[in-house]
Legacy VTK file of the C-alpha trace (Angstrom):
# vtk DataFile Version 3.0
C-alpha trace
ASCII
DATASET POLYDATA
POINTS 341 float
-5.656 -2.733 -28.329
-3.730 -5.971 -28.133
-1.975 -7.073 -24.967
1.349 -6.148 -26.542
0.120 -2.635 -27.334
-1.133 -2.138 -23.786
2.181 -3.346 -22.359
4.072 -1.009 -24.668
1.957 1.942 -23.550
2.593 1.297 -19.877
6.281 0.666 -20.537
6.470 4.090 -22.192
4.729 5.576 -19.169
7.338 3.933 -16.937
10.146 5.280 -19.110
8.647 8.761 -18.799
8.456 8.422 -15.020
12.051 7.199 -14.746
13.469 9.823 -17.084
11.418 12.748 -15.839
13.278 15.655 -14.330
12.104 15.289 -10.736
12.559 18.994 -9.959
10.102 19.670 -12.787
7.595 17.451 -10.984
7.830 19.417 -7.751
4.665 21.315 -8.627
2.772 18.030 -8.945
4.247 16.755 -5.685
3.349 20.026 -3.949
-0.213 19.691 -5.279
-0.396 16.187 -3.809
0.893 17.544 -0.487
-1.746 20.286 -0.416
-4.385 17.655 -1.142
-3.048 15.442 1.654
-0.596 16.948 4.194
0.730 13.442 4.996
2.146 13.260 1.455
5.467 15.021 1.846
7.399 15.702 -1.340
10.079 13.241 -0.228
7.592 10.428 0.334
5.708 11.191 -2.876
8.938 11.028 -4.840
9.722 7.679 -3.163
6.316 6.260 -4.182
6.751 7.648 -7.707
10.090 5.925 -8.137
8.824 2.608 -6.728
5.954 2.604 -9.227
8.203 3.605 -12.114
10.454 0.586 -11.554
7.498 -1.755 -12.115
6.569 -0.316 -15.498
9.019 -1.935 -17.852
8.094 -4.190 -20.778
9.840 -7.322 -19.519
8.362 -7.129 -16.011
4.866 -6.469 -17.335
5.093 -9.236 -19.953
6.117 -11.828 -17.361
3.318 -10.709 -15.046
0.761 -11.016 -17.865
2.045 -14.304 -19.297
-1.253 -16.113 -18.721
-3.483 -13.221 -19.742
-5.308 -13.385 -23.111
-4.802 -10.836 -25.872
-8.270 -9.477 -25.232
-10.736 -10.172 -22.385
-13.624 -12.376 -23.436
-16.050 -9.977 -21.817
-14.897 -6.426 -21.290
-15.788 -5.350 -17.776
-16.413 -1.923 -16.344
-14.699 -2.069 -12.975
-15.361 0.490 -10.257
-12.406 1.169 -7.970
-12.543 2.981 -4.630
-9.022 3.948 -3.480
-7.804 4.145 0.099
-5.749 7.332 -0.178
-3.527 6.588 2.829
-0.173 6.718 1.006
0.835 8.239 -2.364
-0.297 6.250 -5.412
-1.729 3.473 -3.247
-4.376 2.802 -5.927
-1.744 2.307 -8.634
-1.850 -1.515 -8.696
-5.640 -1.657 -9.087
-5.501 1.089 -11.729
-2.848 -0.812 -13.643
-4.483 -4.233 -13.283
-7.818 -3.153 -14.749
-6.442 -1.141 -17.647
-3.592 -3.393 -18.763
-5.924 -6.401 -18.982
-8.169 -4.499 -21.397
-11.078 -3.595 -19.131
-12.756 -0.250 -18.496
-11.974 1.592 -15.264
-14.225 3.909 -13.289
-11.989 5.338 -10.574
-13.749 7.126 -7.753
-12.088 10.428 -7.078
-10.340 10.537 -3.727
-10.139 13.739 -1.732
-6.866 12.414 -0.302
-4.995 11.152 -3.365
-6.285 12.216 -6.772
-3.605 14.546 -8.148
-0.962 11.888 -8.754
-3.139 9.199 -10.350
-4.963 11.809 -12.447
-1.619 13.046 -13.760
-0.543 9.503 -14.662
-3.934 8.812 -16.261
-3.626 11.878 -18.460
-0.058 10.986 -19.399
-1.114 7.409 -20.256
-3.876 8.699 -22.536
-1.394 11.073 -24.147
0.931 8.128 -24.853
-1.903 5.883 -26.065
-5.116 7.872 -26.853
-7.197 4.693 -27.076
-7.096 4.466 -23.279
-9.253 7.598 -23.177
-12.375 5.498 -23.731
-11.399 3.027 -21.018
-10.529 5.368 -18.158
-12.711 7.752 -16.205
-12.368 9.436 -12.841
-15.843 9.890 -11.371
-17.560 11.068 -8.197
-20.146 8.256 -8.108
-19.738 4.671 -9.268
-22.626 3.414 -11.380
-23.183 1.078 -14.321
-20.337 -1.187 -13.279
-19.834 -4.950 -13.555
-17.368 -5.427 -10.679
-15.831 -3.451 -7.848
-12.570 -3.163 -5.924
-12.778 -1.076 -2.760
-10.222 -0.434 -0.042
-10.796 1.206 3.319
-11.129 0.717 7.043
-12.985 -2.105 8.761
-15.911 0.289 9.221
-16.044 1.381 5.583
-15.690 -2.248 4.494
-19.100 -3.014 6.006
-20.591 -0.240 3.894
-18.765 -1.455 0.793
-19.998 -5.027 1.355
-23.597 -3.803 1.268
-23.167 -1.290 -1.547
-21.353 -3.699 -3.883
-23.129 -6.849 -2.760
-24.699 -7.570 -6.152
-21.391 -7.291 -8.029
-18.286 -9.476 -8.007
-16.028 -7.557 -5.654
-12.846 -7.310 -3.642
-13.336 -5.495 -0.355
-10.124 -4.779 1.527
-10.076 -4.030 5.256
-7.434 -2.918 7.743
-4.234 -4.941 7.557
-0.822 -4.507 9.130
2.764 -5.559 8.592
4.767 -7.291 11.293
8.500 -7.765 11.817
9.924 -10.923 13.356
13.216 -10.188 15.124
15.642 -12.638 16.731
17.855 -10.113 18.529
20.842 -10.844 16.279
20.076 -8.209 13.653
22.903 -5.917 12.592
22.678 -2.175 13.143
22.182 -1.756 9.402
19.262 -4.228 9.417
17.636 -2.368 12.295
18.078 0.940 10.485
16.519 -0.597 7.367
13.654 -1.799 9.561
13.035 1.857 10.392
12.108 2.358 6.726
9.520 -0.415 7.020
8.097 1.230 10.132
8.261 4.963 9.420
8.103 5.412 5.633
4.887 7.321 4.824
4.668 7.957 8.596
3.575 4.359 9.096
0.179 4.912 7.458
0.355 2.090 4.900
-0.917 -1.435 5.367
2.602 -2.637 4.533
4.152 -0.485 7.263
5.387 -2.498 10.235
3.471 -1.583 13.381
3.979 -4.836 15.293
7.187 -6.525 16.441
7.521 -10.144 17.471
10.649 -10.339 19.625
12.419 -12.879 21.861
12.431 -12.570 25.642
15.208 -10.309 26.901
15.253 -8.208 23.731
17.509 -5.110 23.794
15.145 -2.205 23.126
17.834 0.419 23.667
19.898 -0.893 20.771
16.826 -0.810 18.513
15.864 2.742 19.470
19.453 3.958 19.155
19.474 2.719 15.553
16.234 4.566 14.861
17.289 7.826 16.525
18.630 9.508 13.328
15.017 9.683 12.097
13.736 11.648 15.098
14.198 15.164 13.728
12.666 14.311 10.360
9.595 12.693 11.889
8.935 15.362 14.511
9.251 18.142 11.926
5.930 16.958 10.517
3.222 18.538 12.673
0.593 15.862 12.166
2.970 13.070 13.122
4.355 15.049 16.081
0.816 15.698 17.331
0.053 11.971 17.176
3.221 11.195 19.117
2.417 13.768 21.824
-1.196 12.625 22.099
-0.433 8.915 22.309
2.351 9.487 24.824
-0.015 11.542 26.996
-2.626 8.762 26.888
-0.074 6.120 27.898
1.179 8.281 30.756
-2.358 9.085 31.893
-3.277 5.405 31.920
0.042 4.500 33.568
0.783 1.930 30.897
4.222 0.466 30.310
6.081 1.676 27.211
9.486 2.618 25.846
9.843 6.216 24.672
12.005 6.624 21.597
11.570 10.421 21.747
9.642 10.305 18.471
7.972 6.889 18.653
6.511 4.699 21.375
7.021 0.954 21.871
4.160 -0.620 23.777
3.600 -4.253 24.807
0.326 -5.512 23.357
-1.265 -8.607 21.884
-3.154 -6.345 19.465
-1.846 -5.872 15.921
-3.005 -2.515 14.542
-1.255 0.296 16.406
-2.008 4.049 16.395
0.275 6.378 14.418
3.659 6.794 16.190
3.063 3.653 18.304
4.630 0.257 17.612
3.228 -2.739 19.456
5.497 -5.580 20.493
4.890 -9.095 21.714
7.308 -11.754 22.924
7.861 -15.273 21.681
9.800 -18.083 23.323
10.530 -20.149 20.209
10.363 -19.872 16.440
7.464 -22.304 16.509
5.544 -20.024 18.844
6.242 -17.023 16.612
4.975 -18.934 13.572
1.895 -19.959 15.503
1.110 -16.312 16.355
1.541 -15.341 12.712
-0.651 -18.176 11.504
-3.417 -17.428 13.984
-3.551 -13.814 12.779
-2.871 -14.295 9.065
-6.085 -12.518 8.074
-4.791 -9.352 9.762
-1.310 -9.427 8.259
-0.367 -7.818 4.954
3.379 -8.427 5.074
6.016 -10.039 7.290
9.514 -8.573 7.532
12.599 -10.315 8.890
15.115 -13.021 8.185
13.531 -15.644 5.900
10.709 -13.172 5.174
10.658 -9.855 3.286
14.142 -8.326 3.625
14.492 -5.377 5.986
13.712 -2.095 4.251
11.660 -3.666 1.445
8.144 -3.842 2.892
6.984 -0.789 0.931
8.492 -1.922 -2.366
6.116 -4.726 -3.405
6.375 -6.456 -6.769
3.458 -6.789 -9.182
2.652 -10.211 -7.720
2.539 -8.988 -4.117
-1.223 -8.671 -4.165
-2.995 -6.754 -1.401
-4.684 -9.102 1.084
-3.219 -11.997 -0.907
-6.013 -11.732 -3.486
-4.774 -12.071 -7.059
-6.356 -9.124 -8.865
-5.878 -10.631 -12.324
-7.547 -13.874 -11.237
-10.396 -11.853 -9.715
-11.004 -10.055 -13.000
-11.188 -13.365 -14.854
-13.612 -14.712 -12.254
-15.726 -11.557 -12.555
-15.827 -12.023 -16.347
-17.217 -15.538 -15.938
-19.739 -14.362 -13.391
-20.984 -11.549 -15.625
-21.178 -13.920 -18.593
-23.168 -16.478 -16.606
-25.630 -13.915 -15.247
-25.911 -12.026 -18.528
-25.253 -8.728 -16.771
LINES 1 342
341 0 1 2 3 4 5 6 7 8 9 10 11 12 13 14 15 16 17 18 19 20 21 22 23 24 25 26 27 28 29 30 31 32 33 34 35 36 37 38 39 40 41 42 43 44 45 46 47 48 49 50 51 52 53 54 55 56 57 58 59 60 61 62 63 64 65 66 67 68 69 70 71 72 73 74 75 76 77 78 79 80 81 82 83 84 85 86 87 88 89 90 91 92 93 94 95 96 97 98 99 100 101 102 103 104 105 106 107 108 109 110 111 112 113 114 115 116 117 118 119 120 121 122 123 124 125 126 127 128 129 130 131 132 133 134 135 136 137 138 139 140 141 142 143 144 145 146 147 148 149 150 151 152 153 154 155 156 157 158 159 160 161 162 163 164 165 166 167 168 169 170 171 172 173 174 175 176 177 178 179 180 181 182 183 184 185 186 187 188 189 190 191 192 193 194 195 196 197 198 199 200 201 202 203 204 205 206 207 208 209 210 211 212 213 214 215 216 217 218 219 220 221 222 223 224 225 226 227 228 229 230 231 232 233 234 235 236 237 238 239 240 241 242 243 244 245 246 247 248 249 250 251 252 253 254 255 256 257 258 259 260 261 262 263 264 265 266 267 268 269 270 271 272 273 274 275 276 277 278 279 280 281 282 283 284 285 286 287 288 289 290 291 292 293 294 295 296 297 298 299 300 301 302 303 304 305 306 307 308 309 310 311 312 313 314 315 316 317 318 319 320 321 322 323 324 325 326 327 328 329 330 331 332 333 334 335 336 337 338 339 340
């Protein structure tokens, strides 16, 4: 297939996703929920729609402007998905296939139904993808690897994929920088950045940088409309109850939002239902904190950063961990060519 043909196939997939009768997809969304109870139908539909908006011919063509018609050396790329939020592996899946490479996607026990459905639909639209796309239980006979997981699993991935060109992604977080002058609407939009997908994504805000004297009550009042929705989910509610009990037992300071907990901490990765906060005295100090921890940060929300409410709607060029996947694939091609693998 030429680059144009691949773009056309994915654009047709996007058109299908955008025009699909969502009620007719409820069975698929329910299957995803059974596979992973964190994937509510509402959140799965949100992820579906975000992905669909990216798959249009113009957007894809601009993204692939510097990509050749065909890769010089066709790679077989093994991908290990994270499975923390619906369709989280989509960008890797798209990047490998649309650049003309072969994809071996390791089946995830947490998120396989959705990407398998899209894979089958893609092959129905363009049957030639059938030879380039496999979902497997074990990765073998690959040229390169992309794996995403926790800091602990990353150590395993580093060893397992050591002999291949690879991207190994670890834990990352999103942070919001507030100045205390945000409107009520901006604070409510911030709630989307924090609580969408129950805060399980690496682009979910779990750390606030705030000025001294910040009004926590105003923030929590703006978030209060979400309380019933969040606490209806048993797994989230159990996390909230557990983390609150631990804070009370340890006699630690925190603000109780009745469905979330705000805790002062210099740490960055917070447990589910907990949002860490840290103070800054000047914009320069805030920037210094961000710079010193840039390797831990996936996204920054706030004025002059990602707009409130948009953290979980990345574009095709918002690469995870700041690593350009298309550039990586080109580098892997050169490496394989040089080693004769």
